[in-house]
N, C-alpha and C positions, 0 to 999 in steps of 0.2 A: 403570343412570341410569333405569330405571323407576323403581328403590322412592326415589330422591333424588326425585323429579319426584312424586309419590304425597307422600310428607314435606312436598315444601311446599306444596304443594294443602291437605294437613291441616292444617298448622299457619295457612294463611290462611284457612280453614273457621272451626278454633277464632277466630282474631281477629273475624272476624266477629261470631261467635255471642255470644264474652264478651266480649272489650276493648271494641266497642263502644259495645255494651248497659251500661258499666257506664260507659262517660263520659257519656254521657244520664244516665244517673240521678245521675252526680253533679251535676248542673246545680242550682242555687239556684232555689228558688222566688221567688215577687217576695216573699213575707214575710218569707223566710232573705236577700233583698237588703236592704231596707227596716231589719234586724234589725241585719244588718253596720252599714248606715251609722248608726245610733241607737248600736248601741255603738263605735262609733269616736268619738262624742259625749263617751260615757261615759270615754273613756281620753283626755279631751281635746283631741281632734280637733274642727273647724265639720262639722255636719253639712251634708252638700253633694249635689249633684245636676246632672248632665249639664254638669261640670266648672267651676261654681260654689259659692258658700259663699251658702247660704239666709239670706234675713233672720230668719225666726225660730227663733233657738238656744234655747228655753227650751219656749215651748209648743207646737211642733211636736215634737220627741222625747218631751214627755209625755203628748201626745195619742195617739200610735203606739204608744207602752209600753203605756198604759192599754187600746187595742186587739190586744194580741198581734201588734203588727206587720200585721194584714189591711190589705189596700188599701182606702181610703175611699171612691173614686169610681168604684166599678161602675157605679153606674146613669147610665145616660142621659140621665134629665131633670136629676142634676145636676153634670155636665159643661155639658151645654146651659148651664143658666141660670148657671153662672159665667161662660162664655165671655161670654155675652152682657151679662154685669156687668162685666166687664171691658173690653169693648167699652162698657158705657154710661159709664165712667170718663170718658170725654174731656165729656160735658155737664155733670161736675162739675168741668171746666175743668183733667184731671189727663191724664196718658199715659195710655193703655192699654198700650203697650210696657215702660211699670213692673212690668208684673203678668206676665210671665213670658211674657206672650200668644205671641212668635213660637215657645217653645221648647216650651208646650203645643200649639200647634196644628202645628207641627213633628211631634209625636207621632200626635196623633192623627188629621192627613190621610194619614200616613204609611200606616196599614191602619187595617182595621176593628177597633175599640179590642180587641173578643174574641180577634183573631190577632195581638197585641202580644206580642213576645218578653216573659218575665218581667221581665229589667231593662229595657225601655223602659216597663214596665206600672209598673212599682215608682217607676222615675225617673219618670213624668208625674204619675205621684199624690203623690209628694212636692213635686212643683212645684206643683200646683192647689191642693194644702193652703197654702204657701208664699202663693201669689198672694193666695186668701184673706184669708188672715191681714195679709200688707200692706197694701191696700186696705182692710181694715177699718181698722188702724192710722190710716191716712191720711184716712179720714172722721170718724174718731172726733178726731183732733190734730192732724192735716194733714201735710202732706210735707214738708212746712220746718221749720228749727227753729228759731221765730222768738226764741228770747235768744244765741243765735249771731251773728244779723245785725245785731243794735242793744242796747244797755244801754239802761237803764230802759225794758225790759219785765218786769212783776212781775206774771203773769196763769201761775195753773199751767195744767200740761197736765189737757186733761180728763181725768175718770179713767175707765181701762179697765174692761171687763166684767172680773167674780169669774169663774174656774172656765170657765176658755176651753175645756179638752177638752172638759169634759161639755154645754157649750154647741153646740161645734163637733157633737159626736156625734148631739147631738138636730136641731142644723139639718140633716145628711145625710139621718138617718134618716126626717124626716118630709118634707124635701123642700122647705126653706123658707130657697133662698139667698136670695131677692131678698130676703124678708119681714126676712131677717137684719141682711142690709146697709141698708136701710133706715131699720130701729128704733136703727143707731149713726150715720144719714149727720145732719146737722142739722137738725132737725126745725123751726125758725122761719120763719115766713110770708117773712119779709123774704130769706132763702138760698134758697126754691123761686122766690122774683120775680124774682130775681138769675140764677138760674138759667133764666128763663124768658128774661130779655134776654139773655142770654148764646147762646143759640141764635137768638134774631132779630137778633145783629146779625154773628153768623155769615152768615146768609142773606145780611143785607145784603152781607159781601164774596164770596159767590158769584157776586149779583150787579152785581160792579163796584164795589161802594161806593159814595161819593156826589163829587158833581166839587169843583175846588178853586177858592177863588173870590179874582180876581184882586186885588189890592192897588189902594188909588185912595183918594178923599175921603170921606170920613163920609157915609153914607147916611142921612136921616133921614123922614117921612111927607109923601109929597107930593111928592115927589123922583121924577123920572126915571133910569134908568141903565139901561145893558144889563147891567150884573150881577145887575141885581135879579132877573132870569130865570132865571139861575143860582145864587140863594140860594134861590129860591121851590123851584129842585129839590132842593137840600138840605135844604131847610126839610120838604117831603112824603116824602122816603127817613127822615127823623129820626122823622117824625109829630107835628112841632111844628105843621105848619099842613095840612090836609087836602086830598086829593088831588084834590077839584074845588073847591077855589076859584078866586077869580077870575082870569080867562082875559086881565086886561090885564098881560102877561108883565113890562114895563120900568118898570110904578108903583109906587110904594112907598103902598099904599093901606092904610086901618086894618087890615085882615086882615090882612095881610102885619105890620103893628107886632105884634100881637096874638101870633101867632106867632114873633115875634123875641122879644119879652117872654118866652115861656112858652122859648125856649129860651135865653135871656140865665141864666134861674131855674134850671133845671135845670145849668147850668157855672156856678152860684154867681158872675154877673157882676150887675153893676148893671141891673138890667133896666126899663133903660127905654124899651126899643124902638129905639134908636138905633144902626147897625149901625160901630163905630167899630174903629180897631185892635185889641182885646180881643176884642171879636165875632169877627173875621174869623179871631185869630187862634185861637182855639176852634173856628170850622166847619173849621180845614184841616187840625185833625189827622186823622189815618188812621182809617179804621175796626176797622182793625189793631191801631193802636194802642187804641183806645176797648176791642176785644176783649182785650187783655193785660189791664187795666186792671180788667174785668169780673174775669178769670179771676183776678188777684194777689190783687182782695179777698174772693172765694168762702174762699182760702185763710185771709186772714184772719179770715172766719165761723168754720172750722175752726178755727183756732186757740182760740177764746171764747166762739164765741157761740150754742152749740148749742141748750140748752134754757132759757131765761130765764125767770123767773115774768112772772104778766100783768101786772103794776105794776113799770116800773122808769127810773130815769133813764137818757140818753143825751148823752154828748158826742162828739161826734165832732169829734176835733182840727181834721181837713182842712180840715173844712165851717164849723168858726168857729161851730159851734149848740150848745144844750144842746134836748135835746125829754125831754118821760114821755110815757109810751108805756103807756098802759093796756087793757087787751082789745083790743089792737091798732088802737088809736083815740088818734094822737097828741093829746095834753090838753093839753099846754103845750108851748110851743117861742119858742127866745130866740138872740138872737145872742150870741155871746162872744167873748171877747180871750184868745189864747190864751198859750201859753211862744215868746219868739224861738226862731229856730233857732240853735243853738248851748246854750238854757238851753228846751231840748225841755220842755214835759209830759209829765209819764211814762203809760205808759199800764199800766193795773191800774184792777181792781173794789172796791168796796167798800161801807158801806151807811151811807146819812145817817142820823144818829142822833140830832142837835139843831141847831140856829141859833140865832146870837146874834147877838143888837141893840146898836148901840151898842156894837160891838167896840175893843178896843184891838190894834195890830199893836205886836207884837213884832219887830225888823228879823233877819232869819236874819244867820249871823256872817257869810258872807260879802259879805253888802248893810253890812251895819254897817261894816265895814273897809274893802273894796274901792271903796266910793260915798260914805259918809258919811264915816269917817272922814281924809278929805285936807282937806272943809271944814270940818270941826270942826279943824283944823289952822291953818287959817285965822282962822275965827271961832267962836270957842264959842259964840254969840248963836244961831248958825245952827239950835240943837235949840229955841230957845224960837220961832223967825219956825216954824217947820212943826211947832208941837205937840207938842215931844217931850220926855222924860225920861230920867234916865242913872241906871242901877242898880249897886249890885255885884252877883256874882253871889248873894248872898243876898235881894236882892228889897230891900234902903236905897236909897231914892232921896238922890241924890250933886247936888254943887251944880257944876255945868260951869266955873263961874269959877274953882273951886279946883283944877283938874285941868291937866295939863301936857300936851296931847294930842302934842307932839311929841316926846316917850319909847315912844310905841306906834306898834305896825304893825300887819299881821295872824296875825302869830306870835305877839305878847303882849296882846292888847287885852283887857282882864280885865272889862269891861264888859257890861251888857246896855242894848238901845237899845229902848225903845218909846214909839207913840206916842198919844197921847189920844185917846178916843171925838171925834167928831165930823165933820161934814160936809169937814174937811180930812185927814180918818184915809185912809191909802193904800189900806182897805179898805172905804170908804165907809161905810155904815148898817147893815148886815149883812152876816152870811157863814153859807156853809149847811158842817157839819161831817160829813166822814168821816175821823176819824181813821188816820193813816195816817207811815209813815216820811217819808214825803216830806212833808209836811209842806203839803200839797198838799188845798187847797179851792175850793167856790166864790164868789166874792164881788163884793161892790159895787165900784165905783168911784167917785171925785169926776170923772176925766176923760172925762166921757160923749160929748165929741166922738168919740173915736179908734170909738164902735160904726157909725158913720159910713164906715169905711174900707172896700174892697171885702176885703184882705188885712187879715186882725187876729193878726198874731201879734210883740207887742210887752209881753206880760208877763216874770218870772221865770219862771215853770212854772204861778203858779195860774192858775185860770179865772175871768174875770171878767164878770159873767151882767148883760144891761143890763135884761131884765125882773124884776127882783127880788123885788117886791113877788106879782105873780100868782105867781112859783114860792112863795113863803111860804104863800101861800093853798092854793095846790095841794095843799101838802104837809099843811096842818093842816087842811085837808078839812073844814072848820069856817066858812060863813060869815056862822052868825049871831055868832061871840064873833071870829074872825079876819077882821077886814075893816080898810077903810083907818084909820078912827073907834082902833080898838084901835091900831094899830100907830104913828098918831101920837101917843096914848098914851106907847107905850113910847119915840118917839123924843125926846119935850118934856121926858122926866125925865133926859134925858141917862148913866142908866145902864146899865151891860154886865150885858143881861137876857140867859139863859139859857132857849130855849125846849123842851122834848124832845118828838119828833114823838110820836104817835098809835099809829105804825108805823113801825120803818125804813123805807126804800124803797134798793132795789138802784141801785149806782150803776155805771156804765162807761164809763169814757174808755176810749175808742176813737180808730183811724186810720183813717178809710177815706176814699181817694180817689174810690171809689165806693157809691153807695149805691141803696137804692128808697125812695118811697115807699107810705103807706097805697093811693092813688089809682093806685099802678103807674106811676107815673112815674122815669123810672131818672136819677141826678143823676152829674155830674163835678167833681171836684174837684181844685184844684192840688195837686201834691206839696209842700207847704210844708216838710216836715222833709228832702226828697229821698232816702225811703227805699221807693218804690217798686220800682227799678232794681236794688234787691238782692235784693226779694223775687222778682221775675220770675225773674231768672237762675236762684235757686238751684228757684225751681219748674219750670223750664224743661232745669234739667242733667235728666239720668238716673240714676235708682236708680244706683247704684256697687253690680256686687256682687261683691266679689275671688274672685279665681280660685282653684278649688280646685288644693289640693297632692294630686298621684292618689299 
């Protein structure tokens, strides 16, 4: 028995001395854990950490391979800067939770970083690297894939930095996380001002928002009404009225009228200082809705407007305006008419390269066959009445009285319809050309009265410009030559005249339902094409990481 007991004790001793150390020796280092996960990627499996497939399946494996799978986030400053940056994504209108914030915090709060297990250190390292790459990606080109939401969006994604693995190595080595993110964030001052207003409107929301204005009769200067006191409170909160304004709370005085006009201007209303149904509707849109509108338009900025040059034209379809911005100053502004709903003006950017005065108008095939052809079947003289001519596909002018239009439809119409130059022309007296696949451009119109409408979505897609000659003279930038005398001389000739710009000017045709001007006033526009809800829904949806197959 004693011999048997001795053998048992000896066996236990051997187990403690040899077997248990051999088990701990077999545990993988953090580098080996990372290498195993990257090796799985090389064998066709996604890189995963803490039960999810990571966002970066190309740059992240390359990065760790090039550093021999060493841990990247051993420096405390880098870790703290990353967490601060992720939390600051809230100020960009994004969600910090999209960037593994909860998972990263779980590991870093579980124990002192140096006391993390090898597995945990490897996993949190991968999560932090992935978070940085995902956040940078959203700053560069937006969280939402715009082309999947709506057709007629033709703007390429912003280019991503080259040699991401080397860039990340240098960033971490120099402890410049915040600087690196700042470098990929939109740099235009309009984006920064929008962020300023996002913070301001969130502060208003924290303080309870603004009061709702009761419905009632239209209010004008000189009237007294108990609602006026509520309106004063609203306008003070939105900073349209000074906080030390008149204490005649229920009297509609001149000071209040000026504040109402400013509010109307900022909300794309007729700024007549009269508080009618439309103005009250805009006042009663909640601060939460305004915050959502600012957020989704910050996303639109990230899609397109990172670093435009110092001189460009900007058409805001939702705002019905075109502006030229030169060295941060709005040097030209004009009301425009844009495509009607379901015939939307497309979103794209290009360069204005030339101007055409006394233009002809070649009718698009869809307009020629769906709108003009039915009229021709009733009256071939319609072409002469509208100063139009009909041609074959080779450009030979034909006699409309010799054509039996009843034989043709939208499926077999072999003709070209063209309107002659003149004040009757649908393009007016001038068009501003940036050749594109949509055949969309800025042009004049004989229907000048439409510019006085509050909502100006009437065209088939092109953009009709009110202040046409001011735009021409602005683009030509030579008042000694390009003045009204020169313009009238060309108009009087009746000849189609092409004028090449001294320097091409970038043009951005955008769709923004909120914007900021050079004086830091924030504007809100109606969602004329009903696009905002889709963008907001996609922006609010959490980033979906696939569950990893273990």
